[in-house]
KEVO-188083 format. One record per residue (C-alpha): x, y, z; residue number from 1; residue in one letter. Coordinates in steps of 0.25 Angstrom, whole numbers, padded with zeros to 4 digits. Layout:
! KEVO-188083
(timar (X Y Z) NUM "A") ...
***
This chain:
! KEVO-188083
(timar (0477 0295 0414) 1 "M") (timar (0489 0286 0414) 2 "E") (timar (0492 0272 0409) 3 "K") (timar (0496 0266 0420) 4 "G") (timar (0484 0271 0429) 5 "F") (timar (0473 0267 0417) 6 "L") (timar (0480 0254 0417) 7 "R") (timar (0477 0253 0432) 8 "E") (timar (0461 0258 0431) 9 "V") (timar (0458 0248 0419) 10 "L") (timar (0464 0237 0428) 11 "N") (timar (0456 0242 0441) 12 "Y") (timar (0442 0243 0432) 13 "L") (timar (0445 0228 0426) 14 "K") (timar (0450 0222 0440) 15 "N") (timar (0437 0226 0447) 16 "Q") (timar (0423 0219 0450) 17 "D") (timar (0415 0231 0446) 18 "S") (timar (0417 0245 0443) 19 "I") (timar (0410 0258 0449) 20 "E") (timar (0406 0269 0439) 21 "V") (timar (0398 0280 0439) 22 "A") (timar (0392 0287 0428) 23 "V") (timar (0385 0303 0431) 24 "F") (timar (0373 0304 0426) 25 "F") (timar (0370 0320 0427) 26 "N") (timar (0383 0322 0437) 27 "E") (timar (0375 0311 0445) 28 "V") (timar (0386 0298 0446) 29 "P") (timar (0379 0284 0442) 30 "V") (timar (0388 0271 0447) 31 "K") (timar (0387 0259 0442) 32 "A") (timar (0395 0246 0444) 33 "K") (timar (0403 0243 0429) 34 "L") (timar (0412 0228 0428) 35 "K") (timar (0424 0230 0418) 36 "V") (timar (0424 0220 0406) 37 "L") (timar (0435 0222 0399) 38 "E") (timar (0445 0231 0396) 39 "I") (timar (0449 0236 0381) 40 "D") (timar (0461 0241 0382) 41 "H") (timar (0464 0243 0367) 42 "E") (timar (0451 0250 0365) 43 "R") (timar (0452 0258 0380) 44 "K") (timar (0439 0252 0384) 45 "Q") (timar (0431 0246 0397) 46 "I") (timar (0419 0237 0396) 47 "I") (timar (0410 0236 0407) 48 "W") (timar (0400 0231 0413) 49 "T") (timar (0388 0240 0411) 50 "F") (timar (0379 0244 0423) 51 "N") (timar (0364 0249 0419) 52 "E") (timar (0365 0261 0430) 53 "K") (timar (0374 0267 0419) 54 "L") (timar (0367 0267 0406) 55 "R") (timar (0359 0282 0410) 56 "V") (timar (0370 0289 0415) 57 "P") (timar (0378 0285 0403) 58 "L") (timar (0368 0291 0396) 59 "L") (timar (0373 0306 0402) 60 "D") (timar (0387 0302 0403) 61 "N") (timar (0395 0292 0398) 62 "R") (timar (0406 0291 0404) 63 "V") (timar (0409 0282 0419) 64 "I") (timar (0417 0287 0430) 65 "Y") (timar (0423 0276 0438) 66 "F") (timar (0433 0276 0450) 67 "K") (timar (0449 0270 0454) 68 "Y") (timar (0459 0274 0465) 69 "R") (timar (0451 0286 0468) 70 "N") (timar (0450 0292 0454) 71 "E") (timar (0438 0294 0447) 72 "I") (timar (0440 0288 0431) 73 "F") (timar (0431 0289 0420) 74 "I") (timar (0428 0281 0407) 75 "A") (timar (0419 0283 0394) 76 "T") (timar (0408 0277 0392) 77 "V") (timar (0409 0271 0379) 78 "I") (timar (0398 0261 0376) 79 "I") (timar (0388 0253 0386) 80 "H") (timar (0376 0241 0383) 81 "D") (timar (0369 0234 0394) 82 "D") (timar (0381 0225 0399) 83 "K") (timar (0392 0233 0394) 84 "E") (timar (0399 0248 0395) 85 "M") (timar (0415 0250 0388) 86 "V") (timar (0420 0263 0393) 87 "T") (timar (0434 0270 0389) 88 "S") (timar (0445 0268 0399) 89 "F") (timar (0444 0277 0409) 90 "P") (timar (0451 0290 0412) 91 "S") (timar (0451 0299 0427) 92 "M") (timar (0440 0307 0426) 93 "A") (timar (0443 0323 0426) 94 "L") (timar (0432 0325 0435) 95 "E") (timar (0430 0314 0447) 96 "P") (timar (0416 0312 0447) 97 "K") (timar (0414 0303 0455) 98 "L") (timar (0422 0310 0467) 99 "N") (timar (0413 0321 0467) 100 "R") (timar (0408 0327 0482) 101 "K") (timar (0395 0329 0478) 102 "F") (timar (0385 0325 0469) 103 "V") (timar (0384 0333 0454) 104 "R") (timar (0371 0332 0448) 105 "V") (timar (0368 0339 0434) 106 "T") (timar (0356 0347 0435) 107 "T") (timar (0341 0349 0425) 108 "C") (timar (0333 0357 0419) 109 "P") (timar (0321 0350 0430) 110 "E") (timar (0329 0353 0442) 111 "N") (timar (0337 0366 0437) 112 "P") (timar (0350 0369 0445) 113 "A") (timar (0354 0386 0441) 114 "K") (timar (0365 0394 0446) 115 "V") (timar (0369 0408 0446) 116 "V") (timar (0381 0413 0442) 117 "I") (timar (0387 0426 0441) 118 "K") (timar (0370 0432 0440) 119 "G") (timar (0369 0420 0430) 120 "R") (timar (0361 0409 0430) 121 "K") (timar (0363 0395 0425) 122 "F") (timar (0359 0382 0425) 123 "S") (timar (0368 0372 0432) 124 "I") (timar (0371 0360 0426) 125 "E") (timar (0377 0351 0437) 126 "D") (timar (0377 0352 0453) 127 "I") (timar (0381 0347 0464) 128 "S") (timar (0385 0353 0480) 129 "E") (timar (0400 0356 0478) 130 "S") (timar (0395 0364 0465) 131 "G") (timar (0389 0366 0450) 132 "V") (timar (0393 0365 0436) 133 "G") (timar (0386 0375 0425) 134 "V") (timar (0386 0379 0412) 135 "I") (timar (0389 0392 0411) 136 "L") (timar (0391 0403 0398) 137 "P") (timar (0408 0406 0397) 138 "I") (timar (0405 0422 0400) 139 "D") (timar (0400 0419 0413) 140 "I") (timar (0416 0422 0417) 141 "N") (timar (0419 0413 0426) 142 "L") (timar (0433 0406 0431) 143 "K") (timar (0438 0393 0438) 144 "E") (timar (0441 0395 0452) 145 "G") (timar (0432 0406 0455) 146 "E") (timar (0422 0410 0465) 147 "E") (timar (0408 0412 0460) 148 "I") (timar (0395 0414 0467) 149 "E") (timar (0381 0406 0462) 150 "L") (timar (0367 0407 0465) 151 "K") (timar (0362 0392 0464) 152 "L") (timar (0349 0389 0460) 153 "E") (timar (0341 0374 0464) 154 "L") (timar (0327 0372 0467) 155 "N") (timar (0322 0385 0463) 156 "E") (timar (0331 0391 0474) 157 "Q") (timar (0344 0401 0473) 158 "S") (timar (0359 0398 0482) 159 "Y") (timar (0368 0406 0483) 160 "D") (timar (0383 0398 0484) 161 "V") (timar (0397 0399 0479) 162 "K") (timar (0406 0393 0470) 163 "G") (timar (0418 0392 0463) 164 "K") (timar (0419 0389 0449) 165 "V") (timar (0430 0374 0447) 166 "V") (timar (0429 0372 0433) 167 "Y") (timar (0425 0381 0419) 168 "I") (timar (0422 0371 0407) 169 "K") (timar (0421 0376 0392) 170 "D") (timar (0406 0372 0387) 171 "Q") (timar (0408 0378 0372) 172 "G") (timar (0398 0387 0369) 173 "S") (timar (0403 0397 0379) 174 "N") (timar (0399 0388 0390) 175 "L") (timar (0407 0383 0403) 176 "I") (timar (0404 0374 0411) 177 "R") (timar (0406 0378 0428) 178 "V") (timar (0408 0370 0439) 179 "G") (timar (0407 0378 0450) 180 "I") (timar (0410 0372 0466) 181 "K") (timar (0401 0378 0476) 182 "F") (timar (0409 0386 0486) 183 "T") (timar (0399 0390 0497) 184 "D") (timar (0385 0389 0499) 185 "M") (timar (0378 0387 0512) 186 "H") (timar (0374 0371 0514) 187 "N") (timar (0357 0372 0511) 188 "R") (timar (0363 0375 0495) 189 "V") (timar (0373 0364 0497) 190 "R") (timar (0360 0356 0504) 191 "N") (timar (0350 0360 0492) 192 "Q") (timar (0362 0357 0480) 193 "I") (timar (0361 0344 0487) 194 "A") (timar (0347 0342 0486) 195 "K") (timar (0345 0347 0472) 196 "Y") (timar (0357 0338 0469) 197 "V") (timar (0350 0325 0476) 198 "F") (timar (0336 0328 0468) 199 "E") (timar (0346 0328 0455) 200 "R") (timar (0351 0318 0458) 201 "Q") (timar (0337 0310 0461) 202 "R") (timar (0332 0315 0445) 203 "D") (timar (0343 0308 0439) 204 "I") (timar (0342 0295 0447) 205 "A") (timar (0328 0294 0443) 206 "K") (timar (0333 0297 0427) 207 "K") (timar (0343 0287 0428) 208 "I") (timar (0334 0278 0433) 209 "T") (timar (0321 0282 0423) 210 "M") (timar (0331 0277 0412) 211 "F") 
***
């Protein structure tokens, strides 16, 4: 990010009464209002007020997101206590999570979701109405842009869907993370996914409340 634009973003943060930020907990955004107390240009750090709503989400992901001029920015949380939080200077987010059209959630052993790809079954890492993320062995031989047929397993039911590989990321140990976008599926399947996502959101909210 250019220095001039960074200066503009920092001035914006400093001059606002409060900024809405989000921390993703199990891929669900938890939002809170914060105020910038100080900007330390020497250390390239920002000191914010702290909001108790973020305490549990920060255990899962020590990164905050916020919007400025239709762009998504990200800052790493260095430390926080009950009153203040210190982050790095912001940078533009490579994955604009706050602009997702559909809510995405991580799956869990108590309520698993699985997918069959090329005759092999795998656990889904995260899911939304638009697609899934899944960890696969590298020998599955998928390519970015490849269109594939899937069998989705949710709530002990099985559904045939079609998808497209949108990204492949190396995970080490001969594993890859693959993002698959749904391209063709019946509305009843979409409704089942929406139901699963809603139920998982509710479980995640209960988990935050428990803490």
